Residue frames as qw, qx, qy, qz and C-alpha x, y, z in Angstrom:
[[0.494, 0.196, 0.311, -0.788, 36.09, 103.75, 119.11],
 [0.531, 0.281, 0.799, -0.022, 33.40, 101.58, 117.63],
 [0.046, 0.140, 0.594, 0.791, 31.83, 101.94, 114.20],
 [0.217, 0.446, 0.558, -0.665, 28.67, 104.06, 114.51],
 [0.262, 0.579, 0.670, 0.384, 25.70, 104.65, 112.25],
 [0.066, -0.915, -0.194, -0.347, 24.90, 107.98, 113.91],
 [0.662, -0.242, -0.241, 0.668, 27.59, 110.12, 115.55],
 [0.047, 0.904, 0.078, 0.417, 27.80, 113.69, 116.86],
 [0.638, -0.269, -0.341, 0.636, 30.19, 115.59, 119.11],
 [0.036, -0.961, -0.067, -0.266, 30.59, 118.98, 120.71],
 [0.194, 0.713, -0.502, 0.449, 33.33, 120.51, 122.88],
 [0.447, -0.459, 0.602, -0.477, 32.45, 118.27, 125.88],
 [0.691, 0.003, 0.688, -0.222, 30.86, 115.03, 124.69],
 [0.307, 0.254, -0.722, -0.566, 30.52, 112.63, 121.77],
 [0.712, 0.106, 0.512, -0.468, 27.46, 110.44, 121.19],
 [0.208, 0.292, -0.817, -0.451, 27.59, 107.36, 118.98],
 [0.768, 0.099, 0.337, -0.536, 24.65, 105.15, 117.96],
 [0.084, -0.242, 0.922, 0.292, 24.90, 101.60, 116.64],
 [0.547, -0.150, -0.563, -0.601, 21.18, 100.93, 116.40],
 [0.728, -0.378, -0.572, -0.008, 21.07, 98.73, 119.49],
 [0.600, -0.500, -0.292, 0.552, 23.26, 100.82, 121.81],
 [0.128, 0.934, 0.014, 0.334, 24.01, 104.48, 122.47],
 [0.746, -0.165, -0.226, 0.604, 27.52, 105.34, 123.69],
 [0.088, -0.989, -0.019, -0.118, 28.53, 108.54, 125.46],
 [0.770, 0.073, -0.139, 0.618, 32.19, 109.62, 125.41],
 [0.269, -0.845, -0.073, 0.457, 34.00, 112.53, 127.00],
 [0.367, 0.900, -0.174, -0.158, 36.17, 114.95, 125.02],
 [0.173, -0.634, 0.745, 0.120, 39.21, 112.67, 125.49],
 [0.605, 0.222, -0.670, -0.369, 37.45, 109.63, 123.96],
 [0.020, -0.091, 0.914, -0.395, 36.78, 107.80, 127.24],
 [0.411, -0.388, -0.707, -0.426, 33.51, 105.89, 127.36],
 [0.215, -0.240, 0.450, -0.833, 31.28, 107.37, 130.06],
 [0.583, 0.145, 0.590, -0.540, 28.05, 105.42, 129.58],
 [0.141, 0.019, -0.851, -0.506, 26.38, 102.84, 127.36],
 [0.559, 0.160, 0.380, -0.719, 22.58, 102.72, 126.98],
 [0.005, -0.006, -0.940, -0.342, 20.71, 99.70, 125.61],
 [0.245, 0.411, 0.724, -0.497, 17.14, 100.77, 126.35],
 [0.508, 0.654, 0.076, -0.556, 16.19, 102.17, 122.92],
 [0.655, 0.065, 0.666, 0.351, 16.34, 100.00, 119.81],
 [0.489, 0.609, 0.441, 0.442, 16.83, 101.20, 116.24],
 [0.202, -0.916, -0.054, 0.342, 18.49, 104.35, 117.60],
 [0.711, 0.298, 0.258, 0.582, 20.41, 106.06, 114.82],
 [0.187, 0.726, 0.141, 0.646, 19.94, 109.83, 115.25],
 [0.500, -0.498, -0.407, 0.580, 21.61, 111.60, 118.21],
 [0.117, 0.773, 0.165, 0.601, 21.07, 115.33, 118.83],
 [0.363, -0.167, -0.471, 0.786, 22.37, 117.80, 121.42],
 [0.097, -0.893, -0.439, -0.013, 20.02, 120.33, 123.02],
 [0.456, 0.548, -0.083, 0.696, 21.78, 123.67, 122.39],
 [0.232, -0.717, 0.128, -0.645, 20.65, 125.43, 125.57],
 [0.762, -0.511, 0.254, -0.306, 20.89, 122.60, 128.09],
 [0.066, -0.526, 0.848, -0.003, 23.20, 119.80, 129.12],
 [0.739, 0.121, 0.607, -0.264, 21.08, 117.02, 127.60],
 [0.121, 0.280, -0.736, -0.604, 21.00, 114.95, 124.46],
 [0.758, 0.252, 0.271, -0.538, 18.19, 113.30, 122.53],
 [0.123, -0.202, 0.901, 0.364, 18.26, 110.06, 120.55],
 [0.698, 0.285, 0.033, -0.656, 15.57, 109.29, 117.97],
 [0.436, -0.079, 0.885, 0.142, 14.85, 105.75, 116.82],
 [0.270, 0.061, -0.625, -0.730, 13.29, 104.65, 113.57],
 [0.224, -0.368, -0.902, 0.034, 10.68, 102.85, 115.68],
 [0.213, -0.715, -0.326, -0.581, 9.15, 106.23, 116.57],
 [0.656, -0.650, -0.303, 0.235, 10.70, 106.58, 120.05],
 [0.199, 0.798, -0.256, 0.508, 12.70, 109.39, 121.65],
 [0.754, -0.399, -0.354, 0.382, 15.14, 109.12, 124.54],
 [0.005, 0.894, -0.140, 0.426, 16.24, 112.14, 126.60],
 [0.809, -0.269, -0.304, 0.425, 19.32, 111.97, 128.82]]
């Protein structure tokens, strides 16, 4: 895996943020998706009740997936 500034995982997914890209991995470490549409993204969060995650950037933006 890459070196991440922000990283979280649960029993199904792992989310890693490099600042310019957000990577989504499955529980086996396989890359599922890479997002480049939010810059300065360092803080990933899982929504506890739903199957979504949120990424906050230091530029004041939020991304929901």
